[in-house]
DRENKEPA-656517 format. One record per residue (C-alpha): residue number from 1; residue in three letters; x, y, z. Coordinates in steps of 0.1 Angstrom, whole numbers, plus 5000, padded with zeros to 4 digits. Example, Ala and Ser with C-alpha at 12.3 -4.5 7.8 and 13.67 -1.06 7.14 Angstrom:
1	ALA	5123	4955	5078
2	SER	5137	4989	5071
This chain:
1	MET	4828	5060	4679
2	ASP	4829	5067	4717
3	LEU	4857	5084	4735
4	LYS	4873	5053	4750
5	LYS	4875	5037	4715
6	LEU	4891	5068	4701
7	ILE	4917	5068	4729
8	THR	4925	5032	4722
9	ARG	4928	5038	4685
10	TYR	4951	5067	4691
11	TYR	4975	5047	4713
12	LEU	4975	5016	4692
13	GLU	4976	5031	4657
14	ASN	4998	5061	4664
15	GLU	5027	5067	4687
16	MET	5021	5045	4717
17	SER	5023	5062	4751
18	GLU	5057	5055	4767
19	THR	5039	5051	4801
20	LEU	5014	5026	4786
21	ASP	5042	5006	4770
22	LEU	5063	5004	4802
23	THR	5032	4994	4822
24	GLN	5025	4966	4798
25	GLN	5061	4954	4800
26	LEU	5058	4953	4838
27	ILE	5024	4936	4839
28	ARG	5037	4908	4816
29	ARG	5061	4898	4843
30	ASP	5040	4877	4866
31	SER	5056	4890	4898
32	VAL	5032	4875	4924
33	THR	5045	4884	4958
34	PRO	5073	4881	4968
35	GLU	5085	4876	4932
36	ASP	5099	4904	4911
37	LYS	5105	4885	4879
38	GLY	5130	4910	4865
39	CYS	5109	4941	4869
40	GLN	5135	4959	4889
41	VAL	5163	4951	4865
42	LEU	5141	4965	4837
43	LEU	5137	4997	4857
44	SER	5173	5001	4866
45	ASP	5185	4994	4830
46	ARG	5160	5019	4816
47	LEU	5170	5047	4840
48	ALA	5208	5042	4839
49	PRO	5212	5064	4808
50	PHE	5195	5092	4827
51	GLY	5222	5091	4854
52	PHE	5204	5069	4880
53	LYS	5228	5047	4899
54	ALA	5213	5014	4909
55	GLU	5218	4995	4942
56	HIS	5201	4961	4943
57	MET	5194	4951	4979
58	CYS	5183	4915	4984
59	PHE	5170	4904	5018
60	ASP	5161	4867	5020
61	ASP	5137	4860	4991
62	VAL	5129	4897	4985
63	ASP	5144	4919	4958
64	ASN	5146	4956	4965
65	LEU	5160	4984	4944
66	TRP	5174	5018	4954
67	LEU	5180	5042	4925
68	ARG	5194	5076	4929
69	ARG	5204	5105	4906
70	GLY	5224	5132	4924
71	ASN	5245	5134	4955
72	THR	5230	5164	4973
73	GLY	5198	5173	4990
74	PRO	5169	5177	4990
75	VAL	5160	5141	4981
76	ILE	5126	5132	4966
77	ALA	5120	5095	4964
78	PHE	5093	5077	4944
79	ALA	5083	5046	4963
80	GLY	5065	5016	4950
81	HIS	5063	4978	4947
82	THR	5067	4954	4918
83	ASP	5049	4925	4935
84	VAL	5012	4919	4930
85	VAL	4986	4898	4947
86	PRO	4976	4864	4933
87	THR	4951	4865	4904
88	GLY	4924	4843	4918
89	PRO	4907	4819	4893
90	VAL	4923	4828	4859
91	GLU	4892	4815	4841
92	ASN	4871	4842	4857
93	TRP	4891	4870	4841
94	SER	4877	4885	4809
95	HIS	4913	4892	4798
96	ALA	4943	4871	4808
97	PRO	4958	4888	4839
98	PHE	4993	4890	4826
99	ASN	4986	4897	4789
100	ALA	4982	4935	4795
101	ASP	4955	4939	4769
102	VAL	4941	4973	4760
103	ILE	4903	4973	4754
104	ASP	4883	5004	4749
105	GLY	4908	5027	4765
106	MET	4914	5004	4795
107	LEU	4945	4985	4803
108	TYR	4937	4951	4819
109	GLY	4961	4931	4841
110	ARG	4971	4922	4876
111	GLY	4990	4952	4889
112	ALA	4977	4977	4864
113	ALA	4964	4999	4892
114	ASP	4983	4984	4921
115	MET	5009	4996	4913
116	LYS	5028	4990	4881
117	GLY	5010	5018	4863
118	SER	5022	5042	4890
119	ILE	5058	5030	4887
120	ALA	5057	5034	4849
121	ALA	5043	5069	4853
122	MET	5071	5078	4877
123	VAL	5098	5065	4854
124	THR	5085	5083	4823
125	ALA	5080	5115	4843
126	CYS	5116	5114	4855
127	GLU	5129	5107	4819
128	ARG	5112	5138	4805
129	PHE	5122	5159	4835
130	VAL	5158	5150	4834
131	LYS	5160	5156	4796
132	LYS	5146	5191	4802
133	HIS	5164	5199	4835
134	PRO	5197	5179	4836
135	GLU	5212	5203	4862
136	HIS	5182	5202	4886
137	GLU	5187	5208	4922
138	GLY	5189	5180	4948
139	SER	5184	5143	4940
140	ILE	5157	5120	4926
141	ALA	5155	5085	4940
142	PHE	5134	5053	4936
143	LEU	5127	5029	4964
144	ILE	5111	4998	4949
145	THR	5104	4965	4967
146	SER	5088	4931	4959
147	ASP	5075	4926	4994
148	GLU	5046	4951	4999
149	GLU	5017	4927	4992
150	GLY	5032	4900	5014
151	PRO	5046	4900	5050
152	ALA	5065	4933	5043
153	VAL	5094	4923	5066
154	ASN	5123	4922	5040
155	GLY	5112	4950	5018
156	THR	5109	4988	5023
157	VAL	5116	4986	5060
158	LYS	5150	4969	5054
159	VAL	5159	4994	5027
160	VAL	5150	5023	5050
161	GLU	5171	5008	5078
162	THR	5201	5005	5054
163	LEU	5198	5041	5043
164	GLN	5196	5053	5079
165	SER	5226	5033	5089
166	ARG	5247	5052	5064
167	GLY	5231	5086	5070
168	GLU	5213	5088	5037
169	GLU	5181	5108	5042
170	ILE	5149	5112	5022
171	ASP	5133	5146	5025
172	TRP	5101	5139	5004
173	CYS	5086	5107	4994
174	LEU	5057	5101	4970
175	VAL	5042	5066	4972
176	GLY	5024	5055	4941
177	GLU	4996	5036	4958
178	PRO	4962	5039	4940
179	SER	4947	5068	4960
180	SER	4922	5082	4935
181	THR	4884	5075	4936
182	ASP	4866	5091	4906
183	LYS	4894	5108	4887
184	VAL	4931	5109	4889
185	GLY	4943	5131	4918
186	ASP	4909	5137	4933
187	ILE	4921	5121	4965
188	VAL	4956	5122	4980
189	LYS	4966	5102	5010
190	ASN	4985	5125	5034
191	GLY	4986	5098	5061
192	ARG	4974	5064	5072
193	ARG	4959	5048	5103
194	GLY	4980	5025	5124
195	SER	4974	4988	5122
196	LEU	4976	4965	5153
197	ASN	4968	4928	5151
198	GLY	4959	4905	5180
199	ARG	4958	4867	5181
200	LEU	4938	4856	5211
201	THR	4935	4820	5223
202	VAL	4909	4813	5250
203	LYS	4913	4781	5269
204	GLY	4884	4759	5281
205	LYS	4880	4722	5286
206	GLN	4871	4697	5259
207	GLY	4843	4673	5265
208	HIS	4812	4655	5252
209	ILE	4786	4680	5240
210	ALA	4759	4659	5259
211	TYR	4777	4665	5292
212	PRO	4785	4702	5293
213	HIS	4788	4702	5331
214	LEU	4820	4682	5326
215	ALA	4835	4706	5301
216	GLU	4841	4744	5297
217	ASN	4832	4758	5263
218	PRO	4857	4785	5254
219	ILE	4834	4800	5228
220	HIS	4808	4806	5255
221	LEU	4835	4819	5279
222	MET	4848	4843	5253
223	SER	4815	4857	5240
224	PRO	4808	4883	5267
225	ALA	4843	4897	5264
226	LEU	4840	4898	5226
227	THR	4807	4916	5228
228	GLU	4823	4942	5250
229	LEU	4853	4946	5227
230	CYS	4829	4952	5198
231	SER	4809	4978	5216
232	VAL	4838	4999	5230
233	GLU	4844	5034	5217
234	TRP	4882	5034	5215
235	ASP	4884	5071	5206
236	GLN	4864	5097	5186
237	GLY	4891	5103	5160
238	ASN	4900	5138	5150
239	ALA	4900	5162	5120
240	ASP	4925	5140	5102
241	PHE	4916	5105	5112
242	PRO	4883	5086	5117
243	PRO	4876	5069	5150
244	THR	4897	5038	5158
245	SER	4881	5006	5145
246	PHE	4881	4971	5160
247	GLN	4873	4943	5137
248	VAL	4874	4905	5140
249	SER	4889	4888	5109
250	ASN	4888	4851	5121
251	LEU	4872	4830	5147
252	ASN	4881	4793	5149
253	ALA	4872	4765	5173
254	GLY	4861	4729	5173
255	THR	4872	4696	5159
256	GLY	4848	4696	5129
257	VAL	4823	4672	5145
258	THR	4790	4680	5161
259	ASN	4793	4662	5195
260	VAL	4826	4677	5209
261	ILE	4829	4708	5230
262	PRO	4862	4724	5219
263	GLY	4891	4729	5243
264	THR	4903	4762	5228
265	ALA	4889	4790	5207
266	GLU	4911	4813	5186
267	LEU	4902	4849	5177
268	ILE	4922	4871	5153
269	PHE	4913	4908	5153
270	ASN	4927	4941	5141
271	PHE	4927	4977	5151
272	ARG	4930	5005	5126
273	PHE	4938	5033	5149
274	SER	4941	5070	5149
275	THR	4966	5094	5164
276	GLU	4942	5098	5194
277	VAL	4955	5065	5209
278	THR	4987	5045	5210
279	HIS	4991	5008	5203
280	GLU	5003	5004	5239
281	GLU	4970	5019	5252
282	LEU	4950	4996	5230
283	GLN	4968	4966	5242
284	GLN	4963	4976	5279
285	ARG	4926	4982	5274
286	VAL	4920	4949	5256
287	GLU	4939	4929	5283
288	ALA	4919	4947	5310
289	ILE	4886	4937	5295
290	LEU	4898	4901	5291
291	ASN	4910	4900	5327
292	THR	4877	4915	5339
293	HIS	4859	4885	5324
294	GLN	4884	4862	5342
295	LEU	4894	4843	5310
296	ASP	4923	4819	5308
297	TYR	4940	4831	5276
298	GLU	4971	4838	5256
299	LEU	4974	4869	5235
300	LYS	5000	4877	5209
301	TRP	5003	4912	5195
302	GLU	5018	4923	5161
303	LEU	5021	4960	5153
304	SER	5020	4964	5115
305	GLY	5025	5001	5115
306	LYS	5019	5033	5135
307	PRO	4997	5061	5122
308	PHE	5014	5088	5103
309	ARG	5004	5122	5088
310	THR	5020	5148	5066
311	ALA	5000	5178	5077
312	SER	5018	5204	5057
313	GLY	5051	5212	5040
314	GLU	5067	5216	5006
315	LEU	5057	5182	4993
316	LEU	5020	5185	5001
317	GLU	5018	5220	4987
318	ALA	5036	5210	4955
319	VAL	5014	5179	4950
320	GLN	4982	5199	4954
321	ASN	4994	5226	4930
322	ALA	5007	5200	4905
323	ILE	4973	5182	4904
324	HIS	4954	5214	4900
325	GLU	4978	5227	4873
326	VAL	4975	5195	4852
327	THR	4938	5186	4858
328	GLY	4922	5219	4867
329	TYR	4905	5205	4898
330	PRO	4914	5205	4935
331	THR	4924	5175	4955
332	THR	4910	5162	4988
333	LEU	4932	5150	5016
334	SER	4925	5116	5032
335	THR	4939	5091	5057
336	SER	4914	5064	5050
337	GLY	4921	5029	5035
338	GLY	4946	5003	5045
339	THR	4983	5005	5053
340	SER	5011	5012	5028
341	ASP	5049	5012	5029
342	GLY	5047	5048	5038
343	ARG	5044	5036	5074
344	PHE	5081	5026	5073
345	ILE	5093	5058	5057
346	ALA	5074	5085	5076
347	PRO	5089	5077	5111
348	THR	5123	5089	5098
349	GLY	5110	5124	5095
350	THR	5102	5122	5058
351	GLN	5072	5141	5044
352	VAL	5051	5113	5028
353	ILE	5023	5116	5003
354	GLU	5004	5088	4984
355	LEU	4992	5096	4949
356	GLY	4982	5071	4922
357	PRO	4954	5060	4899
358	LEU	4919	5050	4906
359	ASN	4915	5022	4932
360	ALA	4882	5008	4921
361	THR	4895	4975	4908
362	ILE	4926	4968	4929
363	HIS	4930	4932	4940
364	GLN	4899	4923	4920
365	ILE	4892	4901	4890
366	ASP	4898	4922	4858
367	GLU	4919	4948	4875
368	CYS	4923	4977	4851
369	VAL	4934	5013	4847
370	SER	4925	5040	4822
371	VAL	4952	5044	4795
372	ALA	4946	5082	4795
373	ASP	4949	5083	4833
374	LEU	4985	5068	4831
375	ASP	4996	5098	4811
376	THR	4978	5122	4833
377	LEU	4995	5107	4863
378	SER	5029	5109	4846
379	GLU	5024	5146	4838
380	ILE	5014	5153	4874
381	TYR	5046	5136	4887
382	GLU	5067	5156	4862
383	THR	5051	5188	4873
384	LEU	5058	5179	4909
385	LEU	5095	5175	4902
386	LEU	5095	5208	4885
387	LYS	5080	5225	4915
388	LEU	5104	5209	4940
389	LEU	5137	5208	4922
390	VAL	5137	5238	4898
391	ASN	5138	5274	4909
């Protein structure tokens, strides 16, 4: 019998992992964004006996949860989200996305890796830690939202604003996003690139395709400017961030027929930018290029988040040491990947680190996580608390 099957037999025939059990309970709640489906109540009820006081914050259709144990600093907060992305065609899944099946040592289900497994590991780590160290220093908190996979306007950002308004500060924050690549903890995100979206509408003149001299094709007008935008070197990055990237995500024009020159063309694009450039500078440079090509256009900007980086500090050192102590191998720091809710927390001055399970299957059909990895992650989280809150 191979190792995966032995692991499965151990958990299913002997004492089941508390982290696995809680992860399964969370996955079986089909909390497709912005739904929470009772996940946050489950978490608050479970942690109440351990001295965590719950504050449920609802903004429009989004449920948020702030849990805190302790009234003094320093404060370490575990941040995560209970919402998940849609499953896609259910018939394409090998295992039903909300059944939380364990097969050959792997737990299958939407949210297994992103990020209900991390939340479960955080909870079980805190339970064990509080049992062993009921008089620990500082405070432990949870910031949980159901609006991370969606617009992200009524979730973490609103909770952070509420905390700031009453002078409640977070010193350290560990976000449970799936950061690992080949094994748990091999990659830690100590920052993220900024994200800037643009929606460009170029105006032309609609007409019959056989009489182009009577029309102005906005696609043709836009093309030289788009070529230039794609070829610009926006910056060269730095030791912590790759160069800024410009990518087109959508190009739309036309009426759907073959004989009409469109009147407008719409381009949606995104910058993932480093700390070498500001979003204001990117906006100015784009508009300068468009103006050089004498386009008649409208351009709407949306800043999803500024770049942030935790270069050093107690949290980063404790995370690196905890990973090495539990796993025996070092971790690599990275700022790659998409955005996370850390972008709303870091600007307050909080040290922010992202550490979670492998990200190989996130948002995919048959999303899954290793059962053994869940317990390893929980042990890392517990060791982190020990290093930060016990002298």
